[in-house]
BANU-883570 format. One record per residue (C-alpha): x, y, z; residue in one letter. Coordinates in nm, 2 decimals. Layout:
% residues N
<pt east="X" north="Y" up="Z" type="a"/>
...
***
This chain:
% residues 388
<pt east="25.20" north="8.84" up="0.57" type="m"/>
<pt east="25.05" north="8.56" up="0.81" type="e"/>
<pt east="24.68" north="8.47" up="0.81" type="v"/>
<pt east="24.44" north="8.25" up="1.00" type="r"/>
<pt east="24.07" north="8.18" up="0.99" type="r"/>
<pt east="23.84" north="8.36" up="1.25" type="c"/>
<pt east="23.79" north="8.16" up="1.57" type="s"/>
<pt east="23.42" north="8.11" up="1.54" type="v"/>
<pt east="23.25" north="8.07" up="1.19" type="l"/>
<pt east="22.91" north="7.91" up="1.07" type="f"/>
<pt east="22.78" north="7.89" up="0.74" type="f"/>
<pt east="22.41" north="7.94" up="0.67" type="e"/>
<pt east="22.27" north="7.83" up="0.32" type="p"/>
<pt east="22.00" north="8.05" up="0.18" type="l"/>
<pt east="21.75" north="8.07" up="-0.08" type="e"/>
<pt east="21.56" north="8.37" up="-0.23" type="s"/>
<pt east="21.26" north="8.33" up="-0.48" type="a"/>
<pt east="21.12" north="8.59" up="-0.73" type="s"/>
<pt east="20.89" north="8.58" up="-1.00" type="f"/>
<pt east="21.01" north="8.47" up="-1.34" type="s"/>
<pt east="20.79" north="8.47" up="-1.65" type="l"/>
<pt east="21.04" north="8.25" up="-1.83" type="a"/>
<pt east="21.01" north="7.99" up="-1.55" type="v"/>
<pt east="20.64" north="8.01" up="-1.56" type="l"/>
<pt east="20.63" north="7.98" up="-1.95" type="l"/>
<pt east="20.87" north="7.69" up="-1.92" type="g"/>
<pt east="20.61" north="7.47" up="-1.72" type="g"/>
<pt east="20.75" north="7.57" up="-1.38" type="g"/>
<pt east="20.58" north="7.74" up="-1.09" type="d"/>
<pt east="20.68" north="8.09" up="-1.18" type="g"/>
<pt east="20.95" north="8.13" up="-0.92" type="l"/>
<pt east="21.32" north="8.17" up="-0.99" type="e"/>
<pt east="21.50" north="8.02" up="-0.68" type="r"/>
<pt east="21.86" north="8.16" up="-0.62" type="r"/>
<pt east="22.08" north="7.99" up="-0.35" type="r"/>
<pt east="22.36" north="8.17" up="-0.17" type="s"/>
<pt east="22.58" north="8.16" up="0.16" type="w"/>
<pt east="22.60" north="8.35" up="0.47" type="r"/>
<pt east="22.88" north="8.36" up="0.71" type="a"/>
<pt east="22.78" north="8.39" up="1.09" type="l"/>
<pt east="23.10" north="8.52" up="1.26" type="a"/>
<pt east="23.03" north="8.69" up="1.59" type="p"/>
<pt east="23.34" north="8.90" up="1.58" type="h"/>
<pt east="23.21" north="9.12" up="1.31" type="l"/>
<pt east="23.00" north="9.40" up="1.38" type="s"/>
<pt east="22.68" north="9.29" up="1.23" type="e"/>
<pt east="22.76" north="8.92" up="1.33" type="g"/>
<pt east="22.73" north="8.78" up="0.96" type="a"/>
<pt east="22.85" north="8.85" up="0.61" type="v"/>
<pt east="22.74" north="8.72" up="0.26" type="d"/>
<pt east="23.02" north="8.51" up="0.09" type="v"/>
<pt east="23.06" north="8.33" up="-0.24" type="a"/>
<pt east="23.08" north="7.97" up="-0.29" type="d"/>
<pt east="23.47" north="7.96" up="-0.34" type="w"/>
<pt east="23.49" north="8.15" up="0.00" type="m"/>
<pt east="23.30" north="7.87" up="0.19" type="v"/>
<pt east="23.55" north="7.60" up="0.05" type="q"/>
<pt east="23.85" north="7.81" up="0.10" type="t"/>
<pt east="23.77" north="7.90" up="0.47" type="l"/>
<pt east="23.69" north="7.54" up="0.55" type="g"/>
<pt east="24.06" north="7.47" up="0.44" type="q"/>
<pt east="24.21" north="7.73" up="0.68" type="c"/>
<pt east="24.32" north="7.66" up="1.03" type="s"/>
<pt east="24.15" north="7.90" up="1.30" type="p"/>
<pt east="24.44" north="7.82" up="1.53" type="s"/>
<pt east="24.76" north="7.81" up="1.33" type="r"/>
<pt east="24.91" north="8.11" up="1.15" type="w"/>
<pt east="25.02" north="8.04" up="0.80" type="s"/>
<pt east="25.18" north="8.25" up="0.52" type="r"/>
<pt east="24.92" north="8.39" up="0.28" type="a"/>
<pt east="25.10" north="8.27" up="-0.02" type="d"/>
<pt east="25.05" north="7.92" up="0.10" type="t"/>
<pt east="24.65" north="7.94" up="0.03" type="l"/>
<pt east="24.69" north="7.94" up="-0.37" type="s"/>
<pt east="24.46" north="8.24" up="-0.40" type="l"/>
<pt east="24.45" north="8.52" up="-0.66" type="a"/>
<pt east="24.55" north="8.85" up="-0.50" type="p"/>
<pt east="24.19" north="8.98" up="-0.54" type="e"/>
<pt east="24.06" north="8.65" up="-0.36" type="q"/>
<pt east="24.29" north="8.71" up="-0.06" type="l"/>
<pt east="24.20" north="9.07" up="-0.03" type="q"/>
<pt east="23.83" north="8.98" up="-0.05" type="a"/>
<pt east="23.87" north="8.73" up="0.23" type="l"/>
<pt east="24.06" north="8.96" up="0.44" type="l"/>
<pt east="23.79" north="9.26" up="0.37" type="d"/>
<pt east="23.51" north="9.03" up="0.52" type="t"/>
<pt east="23.70" north="8.98" up="0.83" type="g"/>
<pt east="23.66" north="8.58" up="0.81" type="l"/>
<pt east="24.03" north="8.56" up="0.74" type="l"/>
<pt east="24.24" north="8.75" up="0.99" type="v"/>
<pt east="24.60" north="8.87" up="0.92" type="s"/>
<pt east="24.89" north="9.02" up="1.12" type="d"/>
<pt east="24.91" north="9.30" up="0.86" type="a"/>
<pt east="24.88" north="9.68" up="0.99" type="a"/>
<pt east="24.61" north="9.78" up="0.73" type="e"/>
<pt east="24.35" north="9.93" up="0.99" type="p"/>
<pt east="24.05" north="9.75" up="0.88" type="a"/>
<pt east="24.22" north="9.42" up="0.88" type="w"/>
<pt east="24.38" north="9.50" up="1.21" type="r"/>
<pt east="24.02" north="9.57" up="1.36" type="q"/>
<pt east="23.90" north="9.23" up="1.24" type="h"/>
<pt east="24.20" north="9.07" up="1.40" type="r"/>
<pt east="24.14" north="9.25" up="1.74" type="e"/>
<pt east="23.79" north="9.17" up="1.76" type="a"/>
<pt east="23.86" north="8.82" up="1.69" type="d"/>
<pt east="24.13" north="8.79" up="1.97" type="e"/>
<pt east="23.88" north="8.96" up="2.20" type="r"/>
<pt east="23.63" north="8.69" up="2.10" type="l"/>
<pt east="23.90" north="8.41" up="2.17" type="r"/>
<pt east="23.97" north="8.55" up="2.51" type="e"/>
<pt east="23.60" north="8.56" up="2.62" type="a"/>
<pt east="23.57" north="8.18" up="2.62" type="n"/>
<pt east="23.25" north="8.18" up="2.43" type="w"/>
<pt east="23.05" north="7.85" up="2.36" type="w"/>
<pt east="23.07" north="7.90" up="1.97" type="p"/>
<pt east="22.69" north="7.86" up="1.89" type="l"/>
<pt east="22.60" north="8.09" up="2.19" type="a"/>
<pt east="22.83" north="8.36" up="2.04" type="a"/>
<pt east="22.67" north="8.33" up="1.71" type="a"/>
<pt east="22.32" north="8.36" up="1.84" type="y"/>
<pt east="22.41" north="8.65" up="2.08" type="a"/>
<pt east="22.58" north="8.85" up="1.77" type="a"/>
<pt east="22.31" north="8.78" up="1.54" type="r"/>
<pt east="22.02" north="8.88" up="1.78" type="g"/>
<pt east="22.14" north="9.22" up="1.84" type="r"/>
<pt east="21.91" north="9.51" up="1.71" type="w"/>
<pt east="22.00" north="9.85" up="1.55" type="s"/>
<pt east="21.77" north="10.14" up="1.53" type="q"/>
<pt east="21.46" north="9.93" up="1.54" type="i"/>
<pt east="21.13" north="10.10" up="1.62" type="d"/>
<pt east="20.90" north="9.81" up="1.71" type="s"/>
<pt east="20.61" north="10.01" up="1.80" type="a"/>
<pt east="20.60" north="10.17" up="1.47" type="a"/>
<pt east="20.64" north="9.83" up="1.31" type="d"/>
<pt east="20.34" north="9.69" up="1.48" type="m"/>
<pt east="20.15" north="9.99" up="1.39" type="e"/>
<pt east="20.25" north="9.95" up="1.02" type="r"/>
<pt east="20.17" north="9.59" up="1.00" type="n"/>
<pt east="19.86" north="9.62" up="1.20" type="g"/>
<pt east="19.96" north="9.40" up="1.49" type="t"/>
<pt east="19.91" north="9.63" up="1.77" type="n"/>
<pt east="19.56" north="9.51" up="1.83" type="t"/>
<pt east="19.41" north="9.18" up="1.90" type="i"/>
<pt east="19.21" north="9.18" up="1.56" type="a"/>
<pt east="19.53" north="9.27" up="1.40" type="g"/>
<pt east="19.71" north="8.99" up="1.54" type="l"/>
<pt east="19.46" north="8.73" up="1.45" type="v"/>
<pt east="19.43" north="8.88" up="1.11" type="g"/>
<pt east="19.80" north="8.89" up="1.05" type="h"/>
<pt east="19.89" north="8.53" up="1.20" type="f"/>
<pt east="19.58" north="8.36" up="1.21" type="g"/>
<pt east="19.41" north="8.19" up="1.49" type="t"/>
<pt east="19.66" north="8.00" up="1.71" type="p"/>
<pt east="19.66" north="7.62" up="1.69" type="r"/>
<pt east="19.47" north="7.49" up="1.99" type="p"/>
<pt east="19.70" north="7.31" up="2.24" type="e"/>
<pt east="19.57" north="6.97" up="2.35" type="p"/>
<pt east="19.47" north="6.96" up="2.74" type="q"/>
<pt east="19.56" north="6.67" up="2.94" type="p"/>
<pt east="19.28" north="6.53" up="3.17" type="p"/>
<pt east="19.26" north="6.66" up="3.53" type="i"/>
<pt east="19.35" north="6.38" up="3.78" type="d"/>
<pt east="19.37" north="6.58" up="4.10" type="l"/>
<pt east="19.24" north="6.94" up="4.18" type="r"/>
<pt east="19.43" north="7.11" up="4.43" type="l"/>
<pt east="19.27" north="7.31" up="4.70" type="g"/>
<pt east="19.35" north="7.68" up="4.75" type="p"/>
<pt east="19.66" north="7.79" up="4.94" type="g"/>
<pt east="19.67" north="8.01" up="5.27" type="v"/>
<pt east="19.66" north="8.37" up="5.15" type="a"/>
<pt east="19.91" north="8.63" up="5.29" type="t"/>
<pt east="19.99" north="8.99" up="5.21" type="e"/>
<pt east="20.25" north="8.84" up="4.97" type="f"/>
<pt east="19.97" north="8.71" up="4.75" type="d"/>
<pt east="19.82" north="9.06" up="4.72" type="a"/>
<pt east="20.17" north="9.19" up="4.59" type="v"/>
<pt east="20.18" north="8.90" up="4.33" type="l"/>
<pt east="19.84" north="8.99" up="4.21" type="r"/>
<pt east="19.92" north="9.36" up="4.17" type="r"/>
<pt east="20.23" north="9.28" up="3.97" type="r"/>
<pt east="20.13" north="9.42" up="3.64" type="v"/>
<pt east="20.36" north="9.56" up="3.37" type="t"/>
<pt east="20.33" north="9.94" up="3.37" type="c"/>
<pt east="20.29" north="10.13" up="3.05" type="r"/>
<pt east="20.14" north="10.44" up="3.21" type="n"/>
<pt east="20.44" north="10.61" up="3.39" type="f"/>
<pt east="20.33" north="10.95" up="3.54" type="s"/>
<pt east="20.65" north="11.12" up="3.43" type="g"/>
<pt east="20.70" north="11.27" up="3.79" type="e"/>
<pt east="21.03" north="11.27" up="3.97" type="p"/>
<pt east="21.09" north="10.96" up="4.17" type="l"/>
<pt east="21.17" north="11.03" up="4.54" type="p"/>
<pt east="21.55" north="10.97" up="4.62" type="l"/>
<pt east="21.44" north="10.73" up="4.91" type="s"/>
<pt east="21.25" north="10.50" up="4.68" type="a"/>
<pt east="21.53" north="10.49" up="4.41" type="f"/>
<pt east="21.77" north="10.41" up="4.69" type="q"/>
<pt east="21.54" north="10.12" up="4.85" type="t"/>
<pt east="21.46" north="9.96" up="4.51" type="l"/>
<pt east="21.83" north="9.97" up="4.38" type="m"/>
<pt east="21.96" north="9.81" up="4.71" type="e"/>
<pt east="21.66" north="9.54" up="4.72" type="r"/>
<pt east="21.74" north="9.44" up="4.37" type="v"/>
<pt east="22.08" north="9.51" up="4.26" type="f"/>
<pt east="22.31" north="9.54" up="4.58" type="a"/>
<pt east="22.55" north="9.28" up="4.72" type="a"/>
<pt east="22.43" north="9.18" up="5.05" type="t"/>
<pt east="22.77" north="8.98" up="5.08" type="h"/>
<pt east="23.09" north="8.97" up="4.89" type="v"/>
<pt east="23.33" north="8.70" up="4.93" type="v"/>
<pt east="23.67" north="8.68" up="4.77" type="e"/>
<pt east="23.84" north="8.35" up="4.84" type="p"/>
<pt east="24.13" north="8.42" up="4.60" type="a"/>
<pt east="24.28" north="8.74" up="4.45" type="p"/>
<pt east="24.03" north="8.87" up="4.19" type="g"/>
<pt east="23.76" north="8.58" up="4.23" type="l"/>
<pt east="23.46" north="8.73" up="4.39" type="r"/>
<pt east="23.13" north="8.56" up="4.48" type="f"/>
<pt east="22.84" north="8.79" up="4.54" type="l"/>
<pt east="22.52" north="8.74" up="4.74" type="k"/>
<pt east="22.22" north="8.92" up="4.61" type="r"/>
<pt east="21.83" north="8.90" up="4.66" type="s"/>
<pt east="21.82" north="8.70" up="4.33" type="s"/>
<pt east="22.00" north="8.39" up="4.23" type="p"/>
<pt east="22.29" north="8.36" up="3.97" type="s"/>
<pt east="22.47" north="8.09" up="3.80" type="g"/>
<pt east="22.77" north="8.00" up="4.00" type="g"/>
<pt east="22.73" north="8.27" up="4.23" type="g"/>
<pt east="22.93" north="8.48" up="4.00" type="l"/>
<pt east="22.65" north="8.76" up="3.94" type="h"/>
<pt east="22.78" north="8.86" up="3.61" type="a"/>
<pt east="22.48" north="9.09" up="3.54" type="t"/>
<pt east="22.55" north="9.45" up="3.60" type="d"/>
<pt east="22.31" north="9.74" up="3.59" type="a"/>
<pt east="22.36" north="10.04" up="3.37" type="y"/>
<pt east="22.11" north="10.31" up="3.43" type="l"/>
<pt east="21.96" north="10.60" up="3.23" type="l"/>
<pt east="21.83" north="10.83" up="3.51" type="v"/>
<pt east="21.56" north="11.08" up="3.38" type="q"/>
<pt east="21.38" north="11.20" up="3.70" type="q"/>
<pt east="21.50" north="11.11" up="4.05" type="v"/>
<pt east="21.51" north="11.35" up="4.32" type="e"/>
<pt east="21.87" north="11.44" up="4.41" type="g"/>
<pt east="22.03" north="11.24" up="4.12" type="v"/>
<pt east="22.13" north="11.47" up="3.82" type="p"/>
<pt east="21.99" north="11.31" up="3.50" type="p"/>
<pt east="22.24" north="11.11" up="3.30" type="g"/>
<pt east="22.38" north="10.76" up="3.23" type="l"/>
<pt east="22.54" north="10.58" up="3.54" type="y"/>
<pt east="22.68" north="10.22" up="3.62" type="r"/>
<pt east="22.55" north="10.10" up="3.95" type="y"/>
<pt east="22.81" north="9.93" up="4.18" type="l"/>
<pt east="22.66" north="9.64" up="4.34" type="a"/>
<pt east="22.94" north="9.59" up="4.62" type="d"/>
<pt east="22.94" north="9.94" up="4.74" type="s"/>
<pt east="22.56" north="10.05" up="4.66" type="h"/>
<pt east="22.67" north="10.36" up="4.46" type="s"/>
<pt east="22.68" north="10.51" up="4.14" type="l"/>
<pt east="22.94" north="10.58" up="3.87" type="s"/>
<pt east="22.85" north="10.86" up="3.63" type="r"/>
<pt east="22.94" north="10.80" up="3.28" type="l"/>
<pt east="23.02" north="11.06" up="3.01" type="p"/>
<pt east="22.73" north="11.27" up="2.91" type="s"/>
<pt east="22.56" north="11.16" up="2.59" type="p"/>
<pt east="22.54" north="11.38" up="2.27" type="e"/>
<pt east="22.16" north="11.30" up="2.23" type="l"/>
<pt east="21.88" north="11.41" up="2.48" type="p"/>
<pt east="21.80" north="11.14" up="2.73" type="l"/>
<pt east="21.44" north="11.11" up="2.63" type="d"/>
<pt east="21.56" north="11.01" up="2.28" type="q"/>
<pt east="21.80" north="10.77" up="2.41" type="l"/>
<pt east="21.54" north="10.61" up="2.65" type="a"/>
<pt east="21.31" north="10.54" up="2.33" type="t"/>
<pt east="21.59" north="10.41" up="2.13" type="a"/>
<pt east="21.68" north="10.18" up="2.42" type="m"/>
<pt east="21.35" north="10.01" up="2.43" type="v"/>
<pt east="21.31" north="10.01" up="2.05" type="a"/>
<pt east="21.04" north="10.29" up="2.01" type="g"/>
<pt east="20.80" north="10.14" up="2.28" type="q"/>
<pt east="20.70" north="10.49" up="2.39" type="h"/>
<pt east="20.49" north="10.35" up="2.67" type="w"/>
<pt east="20.82" north="10.28" up="2.85" type="f"/>
<pt east="21.03" north="10.54" up="2.76" type="s"/>
<pt east="20.93" north="10.81" up="3.01" type="n"/>
<pt east="20.99" north="10.58" up="3.31" type="a"/>
<pt east="21.22" north="10.79" up="3.56" type="p"/>
<pt east="21.47" north="10.51" up="3.58" type="v"/>
<pt east="21.56" north="10.27" up="3.29" type="m"/>
<pt east="21.81" north="9.98" up="3.38" type="v"/>
<pt east="22.00" north="9.80" up="3.11" type="a"/>
<pt east="22.08" north="9.44" up="3.24" type="l"/>
<pt east="22.43" north="9.38" up="3.11" type="v"/>
<pt east="22.60" north="9.06" up="3.11" type="a"/>
<pt east="22.98" north="9.08" up="3.18" type="t"/>
<pt east="23.06" north="8.77" up="2.99" type="y"/>
<pt east="23.43" north="8.72" up="3.12" type="r"/>
<pt east="23.32" north="8.70" up="3.49" type="r"/>
<pt east="23.07" north="8.41" up="3.40" type="s"/>
<pt east="23.31" north="8.25" up="3.12" type="f"/>
<pt east="23.58" north="8.25" up="3.35" type="w"/>
<pt east="23.45" north="7.94" up="3.51" type="k"/>
<pt east="23.21" north="7.82" up="3.24" type="y"/>
<pt east="23.46" north="7.83" up="2.96" type="r"/>
<pt east="23.31" north="7.72" up="2.62" type="n"/>
<pt east="23.01" north="7.59" up="2.82" type="h"/>
<pt east="22.71" north="7.49" up="2.64" type="t"/>
<pt east="22.49" north="7.65" up="2.92" type="k"/>
<pt east="22.68" north="7.96" up="3.02" type="a"/>
<pt east="22.48" north="8.19" up="2.80" type="y"/>
<pt east="22.16" north="8.05" up="2.90" type="r"/>
<pt east="22.25" north="8.09" up="3.27" type="a"/>
<pt east="22.31" north="8.49" up="3.19" type="l"/>
<pt east="21.96" north="8.50" up="3.04" type="v"/>
<pt east="21.80" north="8.32" up="3.34" type="l"/>
<pt east="21.99" north="8.59" up="3.57" type="d"/>
<pt east="21.84" north="8.88" up="3.40" type="a"/>
<pt east="21.50" north="8.71" up="3.44" type="g"/>
<pt east="21.57" north="8.67" up="3.81" type="h"/>
<pt east="21.66" north="9.03" up="3.86" type="l"/>
<pt east="21.38" north="9.16" up="3.66" type="s"/>
<pt east="21.12" north="8.97" up="3.86" type="q"/>
<pt east="21.26" north="9.09" up="4.18" type="t"/>
<pt east="21.25" north="9.44" up="4.05" type="l"/>
<pt east="20.89" north="9.38" up="3.98" type="y"/>
<pt east="20.79" north="9.25" up="4.31" type="l"/>
<pt east="20.99" north="9.52" up="4.49" type="s"/>
<pt east="20.84" north="9.81" up="4.26" type="a"/>
<pt east="20.49" north="9.66" up="4.34" type="t"/>
<pt east="20.53" north="9.66" up="4.71" type="e"/>
<pt east="20.64" north="9.99" up="4.71" type="m"/>
<pt east="20.33" north="10.10" up="4.50" type="d"/>
<pt east="20.55" north="10.16" up="4.20" type="l"/>
<pt east="20.52" north="10.05" up="3.82" type="g"/>
<pt east="20.77" north="9.85" up="3.65" type="a"/>
<pt east="20.85" north="9.67" up="3.32" type="f"/>
<pt east="21.08" north="9.46" up="3.17" type="v"/>
<pt east="21.15" north="9.40" up="2.78" type="t"/>
<pt east="21.40" north="9.20" up="2.54" type="a"/>
<pt east="21.28" north="9.43" up="2.26" type="a"/>
<pt east="21.58" north="9.67" up="2.29" type="v"/>
<pt east="21.83" north="9.84" up="2.04" type="n"/>
<pt east="22.16" north="9.67" up="2.16" type="e"/>
<pt east="22.38" north="9.86" up="1.94" type="h"/>
<pt east="22.25" north="10.20" up="2.06" type="q"/>
<pt east="22.27" north="10.09" up="2.42" type="i"/>
<pt east="22.64" north="9.97" up="2.38" type="e"/>
<pt east="22.73" north="10.29" up="2.25" type="q"/>
<pt east="22.56" north="10.50" up="2.50" type="m"/>
<pt east="22.73" north="10.31" up="2.79" type="f"/>
<pt east="23.04" north="10.24" up="2.62" type="g"/>
<pt east="23.03" north="9.87" up="2.60" type="l"/>
<pt east="23.22" north="9.61" up="2.39" type="d"/>
<pt east="22.96" north="9.37" up="2.26" type="a"/>
<pt east="23.23" north="9.09" up="2.27" type="l"/>
<pt east="23.28" north="9.11" up="2.63" type="t"/>
<pt east="22.95" north="9.28" up="2.77" type="s"/>
<pt east="22.61" north="9.20" up="2.62" type="g"/>
<pt east="22.27" north="9.36" up="2.69" type="v"/>
<pt east="22.02" north="9.09" up="2.78" type="i"/>
<pt east="21.71" north="9.31" up="2.85" type="a"/>
<pt east="21.59" north="9.66" up="2.98" type="v"/>
<pt east="21.40" north="9.74" up="3.29" type="c"/>
<pt east="21.23" north="10.04" up="3.43" type="g"/>
<pt east="21.04" north="10.17" up="3.72" type="f"/>
<pt east="20.86" north="10.47" up="3.85" type="g"/>
<pt east="20.51" north="10.62" up="3.96" type="r"/>
<pt east="20.20" north="10.53" up="3.76" type="r"/>
<pt east="19.97" north="10.78" up="3.61" type="r"/>
<pt east="19.65" north="10.85" up="3.83" type="p"/>
<pt east="19.45" north="10.72" up="3.51" type="a"/>
<pt east="19.49" north="10.46" up="3.26" type="l"/>
<pt east="19.58" north="10.60" up="2.91" type="r"/>
<pt east="19.75" north="10.29" up="2.74" type="i"/>
<pt east="19.60" north="9.94" up="2.80" type="t"/>
<pt east="19.77" north="9.72" up="3.06" type="e"/>
<pt east="19.72" north="9.36" up="3.11" type="f"/>
<pt east="19.53" north="9.36" up="3.43" type="d"/>
<pt east="19.26" north="9.11" up="3.39" type="p"/>
<pt east="19.16" north="9.09" up="3.77" type="g"/>
<pt east="19.16" north="9.47" up="3.80" type="n"/>
<pt east="19.40" north="9.45" up="4.07" type="a"/>
<pt east="19.59" north="9.77" up="3.98" type="v"/>
<pt east="19.32" north="9.94" up="3.76" type="w"/>
<pt east="18.96" north="9.93" up="3.87" type="p"/>
<pt east="18.72" north="9.85" up="3.60" type="a"/>
<pt east="18.58" north="10.20" up="3.60" type="t"/>
<pt east="18.92" north="10.36" up="3.51" type="t"/>
<pt east="18.98" north="10.11" up="3.21" type="a"/>
***
């Protein structure tokens, strides 16, 4: 059997503290501190695994690029198996779990990630998180609760004003900007097909596609993108759109069309709530859009690039703002959130987290006629003061 170290690996030193009467009686501060190591490896399903001291030293001596015979590592059989079980040491063996680790590591290698970005993306993914319930539990769902939990924010120093700028020339676009408010009060009624088609075309459709070489495509959208590659794809959970059967879809930017995905086992409303990590004020939006970065499309050009992942995050920001403004102009509500359960979204849409990653989730639809959940609209541009 031949082995090599996984392609991307970082070690994080950890320290935990617990009360110890013995430490206190011995003249200490009463805390017993234990140090340990955690390995950050993005090809693992959780992105990390706890390891022993000897593993850190051994893996540091293993090559990530050259295959070697396992018996050259001078390890006891149980130590070799422990390293292979963690997935930090990969092998050419046919054992299913080890083969799975090797194949995941190979996909990561082929994706041309910058190592630090790969580790960050892997460790930042959520699974089965209910952020709304967490806020209610710790009391941070109100202003008083936030201040009580975190204390008063530290004042930021304000520089002197040297030149005051006069007002700009107001146009209809300024009114649209003022009405751009995150919607937390969707009506739940079906969205007209014409509105759905218009918004999807404005935000996600390719106005032009240029293919200067076989397989190399540059898209023009209404939003900018790093390198003109537009590596962010839209995956849709459609709940209520006239003429569109409820279900999961992938939007095809070059043809302005939908490709239906296999029907999920769970009801759509449960999936919608899971997508936005329990934020129930978003979950009844008629259309929810997962902004999914197709890494290979970007990393083909920006290989192992320190800014490549950052550009993908910016792409999602551009698309979400275009969606906000388009929805506002059409008298629709919209939202975007990064508090999402990536693991569940990947399972819903059949995505491989090493090649396609969820950056954020957007949604849009009609607002309720009356305000139920607070929205940040200090200028009362959307909700008159009498309805708040």
